[in-house]
C-alpha positions, 0 to 999 in steps of 0.5 A: 600366500598359502590361500593364494598359491593353494596346495593340499597335503592331501594330494601332495602327500609329502610333508617336507614339500609343504614345509618348503613351500611355507618357508618360501612364502615366509621368505618372500612374503613382503619381497619381490612379486616376480621373485615370489611368483617364480619361486612358488611356481617351482616349489615341489608342492606346486609341481605335484599339486597342479601336475607340472612335474609330469608335463613333457613336450609330447604331453604338456599338462595344462593345469598349472599354466591355466591356474597361473593366469586364472588364479595367480596373476591375471584373473578370468577373462584376461587370457585365451585358451591358446595362451594356456596351451602355449604356456603349458608348452613353455612349462614343460621340463619344469620338474622335480627330483623326487629323492631330494624333493627339489625343483629340477629342470629336465631339458629332455622333457622341454618343448623347444619349439616356438610359441605364440603367447599373448601376442609375442612369439619366441622359444619361451620357457617358464621364466619367459612366460611369467615375465610376459604375464607381469608386463600386462597391466592387468597383472599388477592390478589383479595382485593389488586388488587381492592384497587390498581385499585381504587386508581391507575390504572387498570390491575396492574403488578402481582408483585405489587399485590403479594407484597401488598397481602403478606403484607396484610397477614403478617400484619394479614389483617390490611389495614393501612400498605398496604395503607401506602406501596401503597401510598409511592411506586414507582409504584404509582408515575410511568408514568403509574399511573400519570393522569390515574384516571377518577373521579367518579361523587361523587369524581368529585363534591367534588373536584369542591366544594373544588377547587372553595371554594363553599358551598355545595348546597342544598340536592335536587340539589346535588341528581339531579346533581349526578343522571344526572352524573350517580351515585345516592348515595345509589342506585348502578345499581346492585350488582357489584356496579358502573362501574366507569372508562370510563363508567363515561364520556359518551358523555351525562355525560361529558356535564352534568359535564360541565354544573353542574360545570358552574352552581356551579361556 
């Protein structure tokens, strides 16, 4: 989830905010999609990283509103620029208490005017915007496609995505039934799925430690190793997160994998 809701400590500059966000991901990882989306949107790390903490009615910031639709819920081409502007207005007032590093709603910063968003009109706030987005069929297909690509293979068959998306909607956006169906489906064990995963540096390192029955090295060694492998924890390269896949096994990164494995063993 940290690769999906990417934030970087290099901009956030608050380790407690990054810790809080990570705890949120762990708490809701296999729970309800709507709940996770709402909680992730209100996390101080996200509010700082995508500038919504400073967004106010006389100067709405569009960064979070845009990424909410493009990267988190719908994908490019499934919203308009007007939707971005109206969503940004609705998100004003979602701010944070900087002393406690916690979400804080600031009504005096919120735009209370009527907004027209995705064909609907009303005096919307951030929660309303997320609920309207999730009512779009594309929203369930988008997240199910990303889940399948993370666990199985890229560019899944349309019928696979459609089936999982239908189940997600029918189960009120609960992930657990979708994950169970995914992990027990024939497609998940098909020839196309087997041996197609290129492990991320973190997955690879944990696997090496488990397979070799090796104690976890000291934190500085882990940090240096992951940085060489191209996945520094809590510092994704941009708002899209880590590229993953073949980007994880460049010529240089492969050499680092071999050398680090040899050192650990």
